[in-house]
GUNU-881321 format. One line per field, with one value per residue (C-alpha): residue number from 0; chain; x, y, z. Coordinates in nm, 2 decimals, always signed. Each point is the difference from the previous one (the first is absolute). Example, Ala and Ser with C-alpha at 12.3 -4.5 7.8 and 13.67 -1.06 7.14 Angstrom:
% residues 2
nr 0,1
kette A,A
u +1.23,+0.14
v -0.45,+0.34
w +0.78,-0.07
***
This chain:
% residues 557
nr 0,1,2,3,4,5,6,7,8,9,10,11,12,13,14,15,16,17,18,19,20,21,22,23,24,25,26,27,28,29,30,31,32,33,34,35,36,37,38,39,40,41,42,43,44,45,46,47,48,49,50,51,52,53,54,55,56,57,58,59,60,61,62,63,64,65,66,67,68,69,70,71,72,73,74,75,76,77,78,79,80,81,82,83,84,85,86,87,88,89,90,91,92,93,94,95,96,97,98,99,100,101,102,103,104,105,106,107,108,109,110,111,112,113,114,115,116,117,118,119,120,121,122,123,124,125,126,127,128,129,130,131,132,133,134,135,136,137,138,139,140,141,142,143,144,145,146,147,148,149,150,151,152,153,154,155,156,157,158,159,160,161,162,163,164,165,166,167,168,169,170,171,172,173,174,175,176,177,178,179,180,181,182,183,184,185,186,187,188,189,190,191,192,193,194,195,196,197,198,199,200,201,202,203,204,205,206,207,208,209,210,211,212,213,214,215,216,217,218,219,220,221,222,223,224,225,226,227,228,229,230,231,232,233,234,235,236,237,238,239,240,241,242,243,244,245,246,247,248,249,250,251,252,253,254,255,256,257,258,259,260,261,262,263,264,265,266,267,268,269,270,271,272,273,274,275,276,277,278,279,280,281,282,283,284,285,286,287,288,289,290,291,292,293,294,295,296,297,298,299,300,301,302,303,304,305,306,307,308,309,310,311,312,313,314,315,316,317,318,319,320,321,322,323,324,325,326,327,328,329,330,331,332,333,334,335,336,337,338,339,340,341,342,343,344,345,346,347,348,349,350,351,352,353,354,355,356,357,358,359,360,361,362,363,364,365,366,367,368,369,370,371,372,373,374,375,376,377,378,379,380,381,382,383,384,385,386,387,388,389,390,391,392,393,394,395,396,397,398,399,400,401,402,403,404,405,406,407,408,409,410,411,412,413,414,415,416,417,418,419,420,421,422,423,424,425,426,427,428,429,430,431,432,433,434,435,436,437,438,439,440,441,442,443,444,445,446,447,448,449,450,451,452,453,454,455,456,457,458,459,460,461,462,463,464,465,466,467,468,469,470,471,472,473,474,475,476,477,478,479,480,481,482,483,484,485,486,487,488,489,490,491,492,493,494,495,496,497,498,499,500,501,502,503,504,505,506,507,508,509,510,511,512,513,514,515,516,517,518,519,520,521,522,523,524,525,526,527,528,529,530,531,532,533,534,535,536,537,538,539,540,541,542,543,544,545,546,547,548,549,550,551,552,553,554,555,556
kette A,A,A,A,A,A,A,A,A,A,A,A,A,A,A,A,A,A,A,A,A,A,A,A,A,A,A,A,A,A,A,A,A,A,A,A,A,A,A,A,A,A,A,A,A,A,A,A,A,A,A,A,A,A,A,A,A,A,A,A,A,A,A,A,A,A,A,A,A,A,A,A,A,A,A,A,A,A,A,A,A,A,A,A,A,A,A,A,A,A,A,A,A,A,A,A,A,A,A,A,A,A,A,A,A,A,A,A,A,A,A,A,A,A,A,A,A,A,A,A,A,A,A,A,A,A,A,A,A,A,A,A,A,A,A,A,A,A,A,A,A,A,A,A,A,A,A,A,A,A,A,A,A,A,A,A,A,A,A,A,A,A,A,A,A,A,A,A,A,A,A,A,A,A,A,A,A,A,A,A,A,A,A,A,A,A,A,A,A,A,A,A,A,A,A,A,A,A,A,A,A,A,A,A,A,A,A,A,A,A,A,A,A,A,A,A,A,A,A,A,A,A,A,A,A,A,A,A,A,A,A,A,A,A,A,A,A,A,A,A,A,A,A,A,A,A,A,A,A,A,A,A,A,A,A,A,A,A,A,A,A,A,A,A,A,A,A,A,A,A,A,A,A,A,A,A,A,A,A,A,A,A,A,A,A,A,A,A,A,A,A,A,A,A,A,A,A,A,A,A,A,A,A,A,A,A,A,A,A,A,A,A,A,A,A,A,A,A,A,A,A,A,A,A,A,A,A,A,A,A,A,A,A,A,A,A,A,A,A,A,A,A,A,A,A,A,A,A,A,A,A,A,A,A,A,A,A,A,A,A,A,A,A,A,A,A,A,A,A,A,A,A,A,A,A,A,A,A,A,A,A,A,A,A,A,A,A,A,A,A,A,A,A,A,A,A,A,A,A,A,A,A,A,A,A,A,A,A,A,A,A,A,A,A,A,A,A,A,A,A,A,A,A,A,A,A,A,A,A,A,A,A,A,A,A,A,A,A,A,A,A,A,A,A,A,A,A,A,A,A,A,A,A,A,A,A,A,A,A,A,A,A,A,A,A,A,A,A,A,A,A,A,A,A,A,A,A,A,A,A,A,A,A,A,A,A,A,A,A,A,A,A,A,A,A,A,A,A,A,A,A,A,A,A,A,A,A,A,A,A,A,A,A,A,A,A,A,A,A,A,A,A,A,A,A,A,A,A,A,A,A,A,A,A,A,A,A,A,A,A,A,A,A,A,A,A,A,A,A,A,A,A,A,A,A,A,A
u -2.14,-0.20,+0.25,+0.29,-0.18,-0.14,+0.35,+0.11,-0.26,-0.02,-0.15,-0.12,+0.21,-0.23,+0.01,+0.39,+0.01,-0.22,+0.22,+0.32,-0.16,-0.09,+0.35,+0.13,-0.21,+0.12,+0.26,-0.23,-0.29,+0.23,+0.11,-0.36,-0.10,+0.32,-0.11,-0.36,+0.14,+0.23,-0.28,-0.25,+0.26,+0.06,-0.37,-0.13,+0.27,+0.00,-0.38,-0.02,+0.32,-0.04,-0.17,-0.19,+0.07,-0.08,-0.06,-0.30,+0.15,+0.06,-0.20,+0.12,-0.02,+0.02,+0.16,+0.12,-0.03,+0.23,-0.28,+0.11,-0.36,-0.09,+0.31,-0.11,-0.35,+0.13,+0.23,-0.31,-0.17,+0.30,-0.04,-0.35,+0.12,+0.30,-0.26,-0.17,+0.34,+0.07,+0.35,-0.04,+0.23,-0.01,+0.06,+0.17,+0.15,+0.37,+0.12,-0.25,+0.26,-0.17,-0.33,+0.15,+0.15,-0.35,-0.14,+0.27,-0.13,-0.32,+0.21,+0.00,+0.32,-0.05,-0.01,+0.00,-0.02,-0.13,+0.36,+0.08,-0.23,+0.11,+0.28,+0.14,-0.22,-0.31,+0.11,+0.03,-0.33,-0.18,+0.16,-0.09,-0.36,-0.07,+0.10,-0.20,-0.31,+0.05,+0.01,-0.36,-0.11,-0.18,-0.21,-0.04,-0.29,+0.25,+0.21,-0.30,-0.02,+0.37,+0.10,+0.31,-0.01,-0.33,+0.12,-0.18,+0.33,-0.16,-0.26,+0.26,+0.25,-0.27,-0.11,+0.36,+0.05,-0.32,+0.10,+0.35,-0.10,-0.30,-0.22,-0.33,+0.00,+0.33,+0.11,+0.20,+0.12,+0.17,+0.39,+0.02,-0.29,+0.17,+0.33,-0.17,-0.19,+0.31,+0.15,-0.31,-0.15,+0.33,+0.02,-0.34,+0.10,+0.32,-0.20,-0.21,+0.31,+0.16,-0.33,+0.00,+0.33,-0.05,-0.32,+0.15,+0.28,-0.20,-0.31,-0.19,-0.31,-0.12,+0.10,-0.07,+0.01,-0.13,-0.02,-0.05,-0.08,+0.34,+0.28,+0.22,-0.24,-0.30,+0.16,+0.13,-0.35,-0.15,+0.24,-0.08,-0.37,+0.06,+0.15,-0.30,+0.21,-0.15,+0.05,-0.11,-0.01,+0.00,-0.10,-0.06,-0.34,-0.22,+0.11,+0.34,+0.14,-0.21,+0.09,-0.21,+0.10,-0.14,+0.09,+0.11,-0.18,-0.16,-0.32,+0.16,+0.27,-0.21,-0.16,+0.12,+0.17,-0.22,-0.32,-0.22,+0.02,-0.33,+0.02,+0.07,-0.28,-0.25,+0.10,-0.01,-0.33,-0.17,+0.09,-0.30,+0.02,-0.05,+0.01,+0.34,+0.15,-0.13,+0.17,+0.33,-0.02,-0.07,+0.32,+0.19,-0.10,+0.09,+0.36,+0.03,-0.08,+0.12,+0.33,+0.15,-0.11,+0.22,+0.31,-0.20,-0.24,+0.29,+0.17,-0.32,-0.20,+0.24,-0.04,-0.38,-0.29,-0.36,-0.23,-0.37,-0.21,-0.07,+0.37,+0.09,-0.29,+0.11,+0.38,-0.05,-0.29,-0.22,-0.35,-0.21,-0.30,+0.19,+0.13,+0.37,+0.21,+0.36,+0.28,+0.25,+0.30,+0.28,+0.38,+0.02,+0.34,-0.02,-0.13,-0.08,-0.13,+0.03,-0.35,-0.29,-0.13,+0.00,-0.25,+0.27,+0.37,+0.14,-0.09,+0.10,-0.25,-0.27,+0.07,+0.00,-0.32,-0.18,+0.08,-0.11,-0.34,-0.02,+0.04,-0.28,-0.25,-0.10,-0.31,+0.19,+0.29,+0.32,+0.31,+0.31,+0.20,+0.37,+0.13,+0.18,+0.26,+0.15,+0.15,+0.20,+0.07,+0.15,+0.20,+0.12,+0.12,+0.15,-0.23,-0.10,-0.14,-0.35,-0.23,-0.09,-0.38,+0.06,+0.20,-0.27,-0.27,+0.20,+0.11,-0.31,-0.31,+0.07,-0.15,-0.26,-0.35,-0.15,-0.21,+0.33,+0.23,+0.35,+0.09,+0.38,+0.17,+0.10,-0.36,-0.10,-0.33,+0.01,-0.11,-0.26,-0.14,-0.02,-0.21,-0.26,-0.06,+0.04,-0.32,+0.19,+0.36,+0.22,+0.31,+0.18,+0.03,+0.09,-0.10,-0.28,-0.18,-0.07,-0.02,-0.25,-0.27,+0.01,-0.12,-0.27,+0.19,+0.02,+0.34,+0.09,+0.30,+0.22,+0.18,-0.02,+0.23,-0.10,-0.37,-0.19,-0.27,-0.08,-0.34,+0.05,+0.18,-0.11,+0.24,+0.04,+0.13,+0.13,+0.16,-0.31,-0.24,+0.19,+0.01,-0.35,-0.08,+0.20,-0.20,-0.32,+0.13,-0.28,-0.24,+0.19,-0.19,+0.17,+0.06,-0.29,+0.01,+0.10,+0.29,+0.11,+0.00,+0.21,+0.25,+0.01,+0.07,+0.27,+0.17,-0.03,+0.18,+0.29,+0.03,-0.06,+0.06,+0.25,+0.28,+0.25,+0.05,+0.35,+0.08,+0.35,+0.13,-0.12,+0.07,+0.12,-0.04,+0.17,-0.20,-0.06,+0.24,+0.28,-0.12,+0.32,+0.23,+0.20,-0.28,-0.35,-0.11,+0.13,-0.12,+0.03,-0.01,-0.23,+0.11,+0.26,+0.17,+0.05,-0.23,-0.27,+0.02,-0.02,-0.33,-0.15,-0.35,+0.02,+0.30,-0.14,-0.33,+0.18,+0.23,-0.27,-0.20,+0.29,+0.15,-0.30,-0.31,-0.07,-0.28,+0.05,-0.04,+0.12,-0.31,-0.04,-0.33
v +2.34,+0.29,+0.25,-0.18,-0.06,+0.36,+0.15,-0.16,+0.15,+0.35,+0.27,+0.35,+0.29,+0.07,-0.36,+0.00,+0.31,-0.18,-0.31,+0.20,+0.19,-0.33,-0.12,+0.31,-0.08,-0.35,+0.02,+0.21,-0.24,-0.30,+0.16,+0.07,-0.37,-0.13,+0.21,-0.15,-0.35,+0.05,+0.16,-0.29,-0.26,+0.18,+0.03,-0.33,-0.24,-0.20,-0.05,-0.08,-0.19,-0.32,-0.28,-0.30,-0.35,-0.01,-0.35,+0.01,+0.12,+0.33,+0.33,+0.19,+0.38,+0.20,+0.32,+0.17,+0.35,+0.26,+0.12,-0.02,+0.02,-0.30,-0.18,+0.04,-0.12,-0.30,-0.06,-0.02,-0.23,-0.23,-0.02,-0.12,-0.27,-0.08,-0.06,-0.25,-0.19,+0.13,+0.14,+0.33,+0.02,+0.35,+0.08,+0.34,+0.24,-0.08,+0.34,+0.01,-0.06,+0.23,-0.17,-0.33,+0.16,+0.12,-0.34,-0.17,+0.20,-0.22,-0.32,-0.06,-0.19,-0.10,+0.22,-0.06,+0.21,-0.06,+0.01,-0.31,-0.21,+0.14,-0.16,+0.17,-0.22,+0.11,+0.36,-0.03,-0.18,+0.28,+0.25,-0.20,-0.09,+0.36,+0.13,-0.25,+0.10,+0.36,-0.06,-0.11,+0.32,+0.27,+0.17,-0.01,-0.25,-0.25,+0.02,-0.09,-0.35,-0.08,-0.29,-0.19,-0.34,+0.10,+0.35,+0.31,+0.16,+0.24,+0.15,+0.02,+0.18,+0.24,+0.08,+0.07,+0.23,+0.19,+0.03,+0.13,+0.25,+0.12,-0.03,-0.17,-0.07,-0.15,+0.12,-0.27,+0.24,+0.21,-0.08,-0.01,-0.25,-0.22,+0.01,-0.08,-0.29,-0.13,-0.03,-0.10,-0.28,-0.20,+0.09,-0.15,-0.31,-0.01,-0.01,-0.29,-0.19,+0.06,-0.09,-0.36,-0.12,+0.21,-0.17,-0.34,+0.07,+0.14,-0.18,+0.26,-0.08,+0.36,+0.30,+0.35,+0.31,+0.36,+0.13,-0.29,+0.22,+0.15,-0.16,-0.09,-0.20,-0.09,-0.29,-0.16,+0.01,-0.13,-0.30,-0.08,+0.01,-0.23,-0.25,+0.01,+0.15,+0.18,+0.35,+0.30,+0.37,+0.29,+0.37,+0.27,+0.03,+0.30,+0.08,+0.04,-0.33,-0.21,-0.22,-0.20,-0.35,-0.19,-0.34,+0.02,-0.26,-0.04,+0.14,+0.30,+0.08,+0.28,+0.13,+0.29,-0.13,+0.19,-0.15,-0.26,-0.34,-0.17,-0.22,+0.29,+0.21,-0.27,+0.00,+0.38,+0.02,-0.23,+0.22,+0.14,+0.38,+0.16,+0.35,-0.09,-0.10,+0.31,+0.21,-0.19,+0.07,+0.37,+0.01,-0.17,+0.26,+0.28,-0.16,-0.02,+0.36,+0.17,+0.16,-0.05,-0.36,-0.21,+0.06,-0.05,+0.27,+0.23,-0.07,+0.03,+0.25,+0.19,+0.33,-0.02,+0.16,-0.12,+0.22,+0.01,-0.08,+0.37,+0.10,-0.26,+0.11,+0.36,-0.07,-0.22,+0.21,-0.31,+0.06,-0.06,-0.11,-0.30,-0.31,-0.08,-0.28,-0.05,-0.19,-0.12,-0.05,-0.24,+0.07,-0.09,-0.17,-0.18,-0.36,+0.04,-0.31,-0.20,-0.14,-0.15,+0.09,+0.37,+0.14,+0.21,-0.06,+0.18,+0.25,+0.30,-0.11,-0.05,+0.35,+0.17,-0.18,+0.06,+0.38,+0.02,-0.16,+0.24,+0.30,-0.13,-0.02,+0.34,-0.11,-0.04,+0.16,-0.18,-0.01,-0.18,-0.07,-0.07,-0.24,+0.16,-0.28,+0.18,+0.25,-0.23,-0.27,+0.25,+0.16,-0.33,-0.10,+0.34,+0.09,+0.35,+0.16,-0.03,-0.26,-0.28,+0.08,+0.36,-0.10,-0.26,+0.27,+0.26,-0.25,-0.21,+0.18,+0.37,+0.27,-0.12,+0.16,+0.19,-0.29,-0.20,+0.08,-0.13,-0.05,+0.00,-0.26,+0.30,+0.11,+0.11,-0.17,-0.33,-0.31,-0.06,+0.35,-0.07,-0.31,+0.24,+0.14,-0.32,-0.14,-0.25,-0.12,-0.14,-0.21,-0.30,-0.19,+0.26,-0.02,+0.25,-0.26,-0.20,+0.31,+0.22,-0.27,-0.02,+0.37,-0.07,+0.12,-0.20,-0.07,-0.09,-0.23,-0.05,-0.32,-0.32,-0.15,+0.16,+0.03,+0.01,-0.25,+0.00,+0.15,+0.36,+0.16,+0.09,-0.22,+0.00,-0.28,+0.21,+0.35,+0.09,-0.10,+0.20,+0.31,-0.02,+0.00,+0.32,+0.15,-0.04,-0.02,+0.23,-0.30,-0.25,-0.03,-0.02,-0.35,-0.17,-0.05,-0.36,+0.11,+0.25,-0.27,-0.23,+0.28,+0.06,-0.37,+0.00,+0.31,-0.15,-0.31,+0.21,+0.25,-0.22,-0.37,+0.00,+0.20,-0.17,+0.20,-0.01,+0.06,-0.14,+0.32,+0.34,+0.20,+0.36,+0.20,+0.32,+0.31,+0.02,+0.30,-0.24,-0.29,+0.03,-0.06,-0.33,-0.17,+0.10,-0.24,-0.22,-0.25,+0.00,-0.35,+0.00,-0.33,+0.04,-0.34,-0.28,-0.22,+0.27,+0.03,-0.38,+0.01,+0.28,-0.10,+0.21,-0.19,-0.32,+0.04,+0.12,-0.29,-0.26,+0.14,+0.02,-0.34,-0.22,+0.16,+0.02,+0.25,+0.27,+0.30,+0.06,+0.11,+0.09,-0.17
w -1.12,-0.14,+0.13,-0.16,-0.33,-0.05,+0.06,-0.32,-0.23,-0.17,+0.22,-0.05,+0.11,+0.29,+0.10,-0.02,+0.23,+0.25,-0.01,+0.04,+0.29,+0.17,-0.05,+0.16,+0.31,+0.00,+0.28,+0.21,-0.04,+0.07,+0.32,+0.10,-0.07,+0.19,+0.30,-0.03,-0.01,+0.31,+0.19,-0.09,+0.10,+0.34,+0.08,-0.14,-0.10,+0.33,-0.04,-0.37,-0.08,+0.22,-0.20,+0.11,-0.14,-0.37,-0.12,-0.23,-0.33,-0.18,-0.04,-0.31,+0.04,-0.32,+0.14,-0.33,+0.15,+0.15,+0.24,+0.35,+0.12,-0.21,+0.12,+0.35,-0.06,-0.18,+0.30,+0.23,-0.25,+0.02,+0.37,-0.05,-0.24,+0.24,+0.28,-0.22,-0.05,-0.34,-0.10,-0.21,-0.30,-0.15,-0.37,+0.00,-0.26,-0.06,+0.14,+0.29,+0.28,+0.24,-0.06,+0.09,+0.32,+0.10,-0.06,+0.21,+0.29,-0.03,+0.01,-0.38,-0.09,-0.36,-0.30,-0.37,-0.32,-0.34,-0.12,+0.21,-0.23,-0.34,-0.21,-0.29,-0.23,+0.18,-0.03,-0.37,-0.02,+0.19,-0.24,-0.31,+0.11,+0.12,-0.34,-0.17,+0.21,-0.07,-0.37,+0.01,+0.17,-0.22,+0.27,+0.38,-0.03,-0.14,+0.31,+0.22,-0.16,+0.00,+0.24,+0.05,+0.19,+0.16,+0.11,-0.13,-0.09,-0.26,+0.24,+0.27,-0.22,-0.13,+0.36,+0.10,-0.30,+0.09,+0.36,-0.08,-0.26,+0.21,-0.31,+0.00,-0.37,-0.14,-0.34,-0.17,-0.26,+0.25,+0.01,+0.38,+0.02,-0.26,+0.19,+0.33,-0.15,-0.17,+0.36,+0.20,-0.21,+0.00,+0.38,+0.06,-0.20,+0.20,+0.33,-0.13,-0.10,+0.33,+0.20,-0.13,+0.14,+0.31,+0.08,-0.08,+0.24,+0.28,-0.03,+0.22,+0.20,-0.06,-0.21,+0.13,-0.21,-0.02,-0.36,-0.26,-0.29,-0.10,-0.19,+0.30,+0.20,-0.21,-0.20,+0.33,+0.14,-0.32,-0.02,+0.37,-0.08,-0.31,+0.24,+0.24,+0.29,+0.30,-0.13,+0.21,-0.08,+0.25,-0.02,+0.23,+0.18,+0.02,+0.35,+0.17,+0.13,-0.23,-0.29,-0.25,-0.10,-0.30,-0.13,-0.36,-0.20,-0.34,+0.14,+0.17,-0.26,-0.17,+0.33,+0.20,+0.31,+0.24,-0.16,+0.15,-0.16,-0.10,+0.31,+0.23,-0.16,+0.07,+0.36,+0.03,-0.21,+0.25,+0.30,+0.18,-0.03,+0.34,+0.14,+0.17,-0.34,-0.15,+0.27,-0.05,-0.38,+0.07,+0.23,-0.28,-0.25,+0.25,+0.03,-0.37,-0.07,+0.32,-0.11,+0.35,+0.04,-0.24,-0.21,-0.33,+0.11,+0.08,-0.32,-0.21,+0.20,+0.22,-0.18,-0.04,+0.20,+0.08,-0.21,-0.02,-0.30,-0.04,+0.02,-0.27,-0.22,+0.02,-0.03,-0.32,-0.15,-0.01,-0.13,+0.31,-0.21,-0.14,+0.15,+0.01,-0.13,+0.11,-0.19,+0.26,-0.21,+0.08,+0.00,-0.36,+0.01,+0.32,+0.02,-0.36,-0.18,+0.33,+0.10,-0.17,-0.34,-0.10,-0.26,-0.14,-0.12,+0.31,+0.27,-0.22,-0.28,+0.26,+0.11,-0.33,-0.12,+0.32,-0.01,-0.35,+0.10,+0.29,-0.23,-0.22,+0.28,+0.12,+0.18,+0.33,+0.18,-0.04,+0.22,-0.12,+0.32,-0.06,+0.26,+0.30,+0.02,-0.31,+0.25,+0.22,-0.26,-0.24,+0.29,+0.10,-0.35,-0.05,-0.29,-0.10,-0.30,-0.16,+0.14,-0.25,+0.04,-0.09,-0.32,-0.09,+0.02,-0.19,-0.28,-0.04,+0.14,-0.02,+0.22,+0.25,-0.03,+0.29,+0.14,+0.07,+0.30,+0.02,+0.37,+0.04,+0.23,+0.23,+0.05,+0.34,-0.02,+0.20,-0.18,+0.28,-0.06,-0.37,+0.08,+0.12,-0.35,-0.19,-0.16,-0.22,+0.02,-0.27,+0.03,-0.15,+0.33,+0.25,+0.37,-0.06,-0.18,+0.31,+0.23,-0.18,-0.02,+0.38,-0.01,-0.25,-0.30,-0.32,-0.15,-0.36,-0.05,-0.29,+0.10,+0.20,+0.26,+0.33,+0.09,-0.34,-0.02,+0.36,-0.05,+0.11,-0.30,-0.35,-0.21,-0.37,-0.22,-0.29,-0.05,-0.22,+0.28,+0.26,-0.22,-0.08,+0.37,+0.05,-0.29,+0.20,+0.36,+0.12,-0.06,+0.23,+0.34,+0.34,+0.14,+0.19,+0.37,-0.06,-0.22,+0.27,+0.26,-0.23,-0.05,+0.37,+0.06,-0.25,+0.14,+0.34,-0.13,-0.14,+0.29,+0.30,-0.10,-0.30,+0.16,+0.22,+0.30,+0.15,+0.38,+0.00,-0.19,-0.09,-0.31,+0.01,-0.33,-0.09,-0.10,-0.37,-0.01,+0.07,-0.22,-0.24,+0.29,+0.00,+0.19,+0.04,+0.29,+0.27,+0.25,+0.38,+0.15,+0.31,+0.15,+0.27,-0.03,-0.25,+0.22,+0.00,-0.38,-0.04,+0.19,-0.22,-0.10,-0.32,-0.14,+0.11,-0.18,-0.31,+0.01,+0.04,-0.29,-0.23,+0.07,+0.10,-0.17,-0.37,+0.03,-0.26,+0.23,+0.36,+0.18,+0.37,+0.06
***
């Protein structure tokens, strides 16, 4: 939906050139995808297409994406539900004919679109209600509170605008932003209006989705939650061939999907910490930051090198007599305003206010590390030009003083090496917030929704409290041994227990240089027959948890 919506709004000349270039590649890309489809069908169709008896009911899969990799993953999840007796019904985009053909290779026979459940009267209602909601908006904060029939349509439209414009802070006075919101808010209302008759007609026993926070899928998930349905979100894990599944409920709605629920945290917290588990955790860290080990490490760290503390101090001109604090910035426009409670209006405001505070405290060395995912995410989206972080500093902060180093996304210094010079870490809710305390390094957070409040981070209740801590960060002590052990248990829970490891298929990822190709990844099915696939332990366990359990997290305990 986002692709069809944004094509109707005003774009800048550079955006238009990018869109025209993409259209020029259209026939080539379609041919590549057709070749991929035929190859996948030839290699795996006989294994994945046969379906068992499906007699229990319906599993609704929200597949509002053109990503062939996501389609193949969803196809494997459909097999898990089929093996539990559920028939998958897939919600697709109206023009996703190739996507439907991919899913048919996994025995999926029923497809619906949002359009199927929208009468002309409901289309007019979506337009009218969307315009009425938009008329109430004066600033971005207003959007965060807009709801329609239980769906957070304002927040979801705002997140979509931020993602499309690649801007951490959304300026409602900018014509492009106004044009996008004028399309996206009614689009979110439209999804909510379509969701109601869709759920009435299909009466699914479970609903599966990937991204719930954008205008195309978010309202559908919200309406399903309002009805008390069994709703599940999936996201990628930390390692190749892993996924993370979380049940979407009122309790987990504001949590990062990779987080541990309170129930899961209690189980993990009570684990006896042993040398064997410590070694397991150390291996997990190695996988996470070894640039040859996982696709995320290759995409985020592939161009970096391990460097000693002395090399980094010399390269960045750090004062060796002072300790060093590192701000680990987020991709400011990605997953913006998604999870928990933020101390600032958006990730750009957090970044600006944090850098201002950093500039004012010259008693420590400061490093502001821009997120390496900026490199591949911008390349995948076809974005060039000035980084939003650079623009924010130039427009709102000014020249950085000598005690502040800006570390670019393309830096050759590996993140693991940077940990070696970090005496304090700063983030909203990034993964460094649970990783650094495992190494005995304190982390200050600026938002909830992942691991804050678990006892091993320095959390603030207000922006003022957070900024005051930055002003005297040199007084913040390292975590106690008890806090370090808590952090290790938490990281162990995420790295070793929270991820669902798949053996019935393996993922194959392209190098980051080719990430803007028509597809960035694929899967290879390892089972050699439909019977062998039906006996796959990983699909059985996932299906049993999804259909029969109501535990919030899938844990491999």
